Each structure stands twice: as structure tokens, then as C-alpha cells.
N, C-alpha and C positions, 0 to 999 in steps of 0.2 A: 498539541497543538497542530492546527491546519495550517496550510499555505493563505489561507484566507477566514480571517477572524471573524469577518462579517458574516461570514453564512451561517456560523452560531447563530446570530442575531437574527438574520432573517432565512431560513432553509429553502432554499431554492433550486430545484432541478437544473433550471440551465446554468448554474455556477459550478456545477458538476466538471464537467467534460474541461473546462479551463483549468480545473485544480487538478484533475488526474492525470492530464495532459504534464503539467510540473513534478507531478511526484511520478510520471513513466520515462521522465526527463532523469531525475534522480535513480532510478534504477539503472537506466541505462549506465551512467557514470557510475554505479556499483559494480554491475557485469564489467565494465572496459577495467577498473581495480582487480576484480579477480582472476581477469582473462590475463593478467601481467604477473598477478603473485597469488601463490594460494596462504600469503601470509596472513592476510585479513579475511579467512574463509568465515571463521566464526560471528567475526561482527558484520560482514556483509548477508549472510542468510537473516543476522537479526534484523540488523534494519528492511531489507527486503520485507520481511514479515510485520515489523510494524507498520511501513506503509502500506501494505496490504490491507492490513485490516484499520489505520485510521482512512481509506478510501470507507471501506466494509461502515465504517462509524457514521461516514457522512450519507452513505445510503439509509441507514437506522434512522438518522435523524430525520427522510423524508417520509419515513415509513414504507419504505422498498426491501423488504425481508430477504426476497428473492436475491437481489443484486448483494443486500450484506453478506446472505449466505456464500454467495458465489467467492466472495473477496476475502472471507473468513476462511474456505476452502483452499486458496492459492496463500493465504500467508502461512495454512498449517502445513501445505507443501512444501514450503521453503526445507522444512527441518526432516532429511529424506532417513535419518533414522528410525524416526516413528512409521515410516512407511516402506520401511524394509522386512 
């Protein structure tokens, strides 16, 4: 589910910055939570990865596969055990 369901009805590059800003705000809140406690580390990693994949999906809808790949890479980078 994207934060702007109208985007799927009519994909428009001009909508992405606002959607991305909302997602970045969510990532900031996740980071604040993780800074206070490691109890939610797994959940935080999963949620951040999901957000980056969602942003990548928005770019995929526009046919911008370079940006989609960048956000897919960000999603994968959330899982440190795959990169160690």
C-alpha cells in the first residue's frame, strides 16, 4: 500500500517527492525508536527495507528502473547479515 493510492491510478513523477518525504519521516521515526532500544531491531530492519522497496516500486511504475534499482539496493542493505 502506498501512501498515495491515486499514484497507482495515474502514475506521475511529480507525486513521488511528497510520497518519499512521508516515507522518510516514517524511517526517521523508526530510527528514533531503534536508538532507544534494540528490542525492535528486527522489526525496524524489516519495516525500513519494506519502505525502500515501496519507493522503488513507485519508480518502477514510472519506468525509471535506475531509481528503482537504487531503492532496491537500499532495501537489501538494511539486512547487514547478507553483507558481512
